[in-house]
C-alpha positions in Angstrom: 0.0 0.0 0.0 1.5 3.3 -1.0 1.2 6.5 0.8 1.6 10.0 -0.7 2.5 13.1 1.2 1.0 16.5 0.5 3.9 18.2 2.3 5.7 21.1 0.7 9.5 20.9 0.1 10.2 23.0 3.2 7.9 20.7 5.3 9.7 17.7 3.9 13.0 19.1 5.0 11.6 20.0 8.4 10.4 16.4 8.7 13.9 15.1 7.9 15.4 17.4 10.5 12.9 16.1 13.1 13.9 12.5 12.2 17.6 13.3 12.8 16.8 14.8 16.2 14.7 11.8 17.1 17.4 9.2 16.2 19.9 11.1 18.3 22.0 12.5 15.4 21.4 16.1 16.8 20.6 16.2 20.4 21.4 19.8 21.3 22.2 22.1 18.4 21.7 21.4 14.7 24.0 22.3 11.9 23.7 25.7 10.2 21.5 26.4 7.2 24.3 26.2 4.7 25.3 22.7 5.9 21.8 21.5 6.0 21.0 22.8 2.5 24.0 20.9 1.1 23.1 17.7 3.0 19.5 17.6 1.9 20.1 18.9 -1.6 17.9 22.0 -1.4 18.5 25.7 -1.7 19.2 28.0 1.2 15.8 29.6 1.0 14.0 26.3 1.3 16.2 25.3 4.2 15.6 28.6 6.1 11.9 28.2 5.6 12.1 24.7 7.2 14.0 26.0 10.1 11.6 28.8 10.7 8.7 26.3 10.5 10.3 24.2 13.2 10.8 27.3 15.4 7.1 28.2 15.0 6.2 24.6 16.0 8.4 24.7 19.1 10.9 22.1 17.9 13.9 24.5 17.6 14.9 27.6 19.4 16.7 30.5 17.8 19.9 31.7 19.5 20.2 34.8 17.5 21.3 36.0 14.0 24.1 34.0 12.5 24.0 31.2 15.2 22.8 27.7 14.9 19.5 26.7 16.3 19.0 24.6 19.5 16.6 21.7 20.0 13.8 22.8 22.3 13.8 21.1 25.7 10.1 20.5 25.4 10.6 18.5 22.1 12.4 15.8 24.0 10.0 15.9 26.9 8.7 12.7 28.4 5.4 11.6 26.8 2.4 12.4 28.8 -1.1 10.8 29.1 -3.6 12.5 26.9 -7.4 12.8 27.0 -8.2 12.2 23.3 -11.7 12.9 22.1 -12.9 11.3 18.9 -15.4 13.5 17.2 -17.4 11.2 14.9 -19.4 12.2 11.8 -22.4 10.2 13.0 -23.2 7.7 15.8 -22.8 4.6 13.6 -19.2 5.5 13.1 -18.5 4.2 16.6 -18.8 0.7 15.0 -16.4 1.4 12.2 -13.5 -1.1 12.4 -10.8 1.5 11.8 -12.3 3.9 14.5 -12.7 1.0 17.0 -9.1 -0.1 16.4 -7.8 3.4 16.9 -9.8 3.8 20.1 -8.3 0.6 21.6 -4.7 1.3 20.3 -4.8 4.7 22.1 -6.2 3.1 25.3 -3.5 0.4 25.2 -0.9 3.2 24.9 -2.1 4.6 28.2 -4.2 7.5 26.8 -7.8 8.2 27.8 -9.5 7.9 24.5 -13.3 8.3 24.3 -16.0 9.1 21.9 -17.4 12.7 22.0 -21.0 12.8 23.2 -22.0 14.9 20.1 -21.4 14.2 16.5 -20.7 16.4 13.5 -24.1 15.5 12.0 -25.7 16.1 15.4 -24.1 19.6 15.4 -25.4 20.1 11.8 -21.8 20.4 10.5 -21.9 23.9 11.6 -18.6 25.5 12.5 -20.1 27.8 15.2 -21.9 24.8 16.9 -18.8 22.6 16.6 -16.5 25.3 18.1 -18.9 26.0 21.0 -19.1 22.3 21.8 -15.4 21.7 21.5 -14.4 24.7 23.6 -16.5 23.5 26.5 -15.4 19.9 26.3 -12.4 18.8 28.3 -9.8 17.3 26.0 -6.1 17.4 25.3 -6.4 16.4 21.6 -9.1 15.7 19.0 -9.5 13.3 16.2 -12.1 14.5 13.7 -13.8 12.0 11.5 -15.1 13.2 8.0 -15.0 16.9 8.8 -15.8 19.6 6.3 -13.1 21.9 5.0 -14.5 24.7 7.2 -14.5 22.6 10.3 -11.0 21.3 9.7 -9.8 24.9 9.1 -11.2 25.9 12.5 -9.5 22.9 14.2 -6.2 23.8 12.5 -6.4 27.3 13.9 -7.3 26.2 17.4 -4.6 26.0 20.2 -5.1 22.3 20.9 -3.7 19.4 18.7 -6.2 18.0 16.2 -6.0 15.2 13.6 -8.3 14.8 10.5 -9.4 11.3 9.7 -10.8 11.4 6.2 -13.1 14.3 5.4 -12.8 17.2 2.9 -9.0 17.4 3.2 -7.3 20.4 1.7 -3.5 20.6 1.2 -3.6 24.2 2.4 -5.1 23.5 5.8 -2.3 23.1 8.3 -3.6 20.0 10.1 -2.3 16.5 10.5 -4.4 14.1 8.6 -4.7 10.7 6.8 -7.1 10.5 3.9 -8.2 7.8 1.5 -7.8 8.4 -2.2 -10.5 6.6 -4.1 -10.2 8.7 -7.3 -8.0 6.4 -9.4 -10.0 3.3 -8.4 -13.3 5.0 -9.0 -12.1 6.2 -12.4 -11.1 2.6 -13.2 -14.6 1.4 -12.3 -16.3 4.0 -14.5 -14.0 3.1 -17.4 -14.8 -0.5 -17.0 -18.6 0.1 -16.9 -18.3 2.3 -20.1 -16.3 -0.4 -21.8 -19.1 -2.9 -21.0 -21.5 -0.7 -22.9 -23.2 1.1 -19.9 -24.6 4.5 -20.7 -27.2 5.0 -18.0 -24.9 5.0 -14.9 -26.2 6.3 -11.6 -24.0 7.3 -8.7 -25.8 7.3 -5.3 -23.9 9.2 -2.7 -24.6 10.5 0.8 -25.8 14.1 1.3 -22.4 15.3 2.7 -20.8 14.3 -0.6 -23.4 16.1 -2.7 -23.7 19.3 -0.7 -23.0 22.2 -0.7 -21.3 21.0 -3.9 -20.4 17.5 -5.3 -17.1 16.1 -4.1 -14.1 15.2 -6.2 -15.3 11.7 -6.9 -18.7 12.9 -8.0 -17.3 15.7 -10.3 -14.8 13.2 -11.9 -17.6 10.7 -12.5 -19.9 13.3 -14.2 -17.0 14.7 -16.3 -16.0 11.2 -17.6 -19.6 10.6 -18.7 -19.6 14.0 -20.5 -16.3 13.2 -22.1 -18.0 10.1 -23.5 -20.8 12.2 -25.0 -23.3 11.3 -22.3 -25.5 14.2 -21.2 -25.4 14.3 -17.3 -27.8 15.7 -14.7 -29.8 14.8 -11.6 -30.4 11.4 -13.1 -26.7 10.4 -12.8 -26.3 12.0 -9.3 -29.7 11.9 -7.6 -30.5 14.2 -4.7 -32.5 11.7 -2.7 -32.6 13.3 0.8 -31.5 11.7 4.1 -34.0 9.1 5.2 -34.1 5.4 4.1 -37.6 6.0 2.7 -36.2 8.8 0.5 -33.6 6.4 -1.0 -36.3 3.8 -1.7 -38.5 6.4 -3.4 -35.5 7.6 -5.5 -34.7 4.1 -6.7 -38.3 3.5 -7.6 -38.5 6.7 -9.5 -35.2 6.0 -11.4 -36.5 2.6 -12.5 -39.9 3.7 -13.7 -39.0 5.2 -17.1 -35.3 4.7 -17.9 -33.9 2.3 -15.4 -30.1 2.5 -14.9 -28.0 -0.3 -16.3 -25.3 0.4 -13.6 -25.4 1.8 -10.1 -22.5 2.9 -8.0 -22.9 3.4 -4.2 -20.4 5.3 -2.1 -20.8 3.3 1.1 -21.8 -0.2 2.2 -25.0 0.7 3.9 -26.3 2.4 0.8 -25.0 -0.4 -1.4 -26.9 -3.1 0.5 -30.1 -1.0 0.5 -29.9 -0.3 -3.1 -29.2 -3.9 -4.0 -32.2 -5.0 -2.0 -34.4 -2.4 -3.5 -33.4 -3.2 -7.1 -34.1 -6.9 -6.4 -37.6 -6.1 -5.2 -38.2 -4.1 -8.3 -37.0 -7.2 -10.4 -33.5 -6.1 -11.3 -30.8 -8.6 -10.4 -27.0 -8.1 -10.7 -25.4 -8.4 -13.0 -28.0 -9.6 -15.5 -30.3 -6.6 -15.4 -28.1 -4.1 -13.6 -24.5 -3.8 -12.6 -23.8 -2.6 -9.1 -20.6 -1.6 -7.2 -19.5 0.0 -4.0 -16.8 2.6 -3.5 -16.0 1.4 0.0 -15.2 -1.9 1.8 -16.9 -3.8 4.5 -16.2 -7.2 6.2 -19.7 -8.4 5.1 -18.5 -8.3 1.5 -16.3 -11.3 2.3 -19.4 -13.5 2.7 -21.6 -12.4 -0.2 -22.5 -14.3 -3.3 -22.1 -13.1 -6.0 -18.9 -11.5 -5.0 -19.4 -7.7 -4.8 -17.3 -5.3 -6.9 -15.9 -2.7 -4.4 -12.8 -0.8 -3.4 -10.2 -2.2 -1.0 -7.3 -0.9 1.0 -5.2 -1.8 4.0 -6.4 0.0 7.1 -3.1 -0.7 9.0 -1.3 2.3 7.4 -4.2 4.6 8.5 -4.2 3.3 12.1 -0.4 3.5 12.4 -0.4 7.1 11.1 -2.9 8.1 13.8 -1.0 6.3 16.6 2.3 8.0 15.5 0.6 11.4 15.6 -0.6 10.7 19.2 3.0 9.7 20.1 4.3 12.9 18.7 1.7 15.0 20.3 2.1 13.4 23.7 5.8 14.2 23.5 5.0 17.9 22.8 5.9 17.7 19.1 3.8 19.5 16.5 3.1 16.9 13.8 1.0 18.3 10.9 2.0 15.9 8.2 -0.6 14.9 5.6 -0.7 11.3 4.2 -2.9 9.7 1.7 -3.6 5.9 1.2 -4.7 4.7 -2.2 -7.6 2.4 -2.6 -7.7 -0.3 -5.4 -10.6 -1.7 -7.4 -11.6 -5.3 -6.5 -13.7 -6.6 -9.5 -16.4 -9.0 -8.4 -19.4 -10.7 -10.0 -21.9 -7.8 -9.6 -20.9 -6.0 -12.8 -21.2 -7.2 -16.4 -22.1 -6.1 -19.9 -25.1 -3.7 -20.3 -28.3 -5.6 -21.1 -28.9 -5.9 -24.8 -31.1 -3.2 -26.1 -29.9 -0.8 -23.4 -26.8 0.6 -25.1 -28.3 3.9 -26.1 -27.9 7.1 -24.0 
């Protein structure tokens, strides 16, 4: 599983300096900017930016113009126990395998890790409501699940450490995070469906991915259809509301006049509900309709036919969070961004478009 860093060149140099401090290469003072620039193969300006970045984060201390920096005493401080609050998107996230594993890893490390009483959805994804709740909640650090760009920006500017787990990640927001990149795998799925003759492809996503504007996956999907000469609109990305009954009505409406030949769901719960609804309407996969999920779930290991879905290794995500906690508990400011790439696992729920349904 590969991971990609969003860090700028100066941030990468800062990270390499930190590693040298941590492995004992530099325990008191670090070399001057000229020496570091030569060692890391960067220019003087990039090196100076990295050093100033580490000063701002409390890793290094300036001893004056023309003098080398000193490693801050607090950077090598003994790790302390933290009260870590996990702010979930919605209550059902408390059962997510990754979230559960993170919770127990933190507890095993001696930290007081608990779920916040409120959720982002319960706080209406409103920055003012979230900030009010967070500020009156006792916690040393926060892990935010599936936050919006506005909410993550607020956490990044707050005085306490925060980590973004998934969500609308922006490379310009100075917050530690780990994200999951589904873009390449989703594009591969769309290409495969098009190559199988599908023209009426519907992408069912949750409301937070459609509003206030479609996410990157959704925009990429619609653009690819348009590149193929397929006129896109609300049919391809339905606005179905929030409740289960809304989804059932949306699927029924879609199948009344021009039933889709392929349906993509962005999460397992939606996928299973859609598959059941299509079956009730007389559409079986993959004979009458192809169906795939842009997520993974342990239940997929027991299904027949095998479900086409995305897959990734959660270990790299869990390790990134536990490393951030280790850094934070030692007084270090870790704001690195990492992305894990998902891959497409082709199952038996997609196939050629039904004969007679190849027109747009």
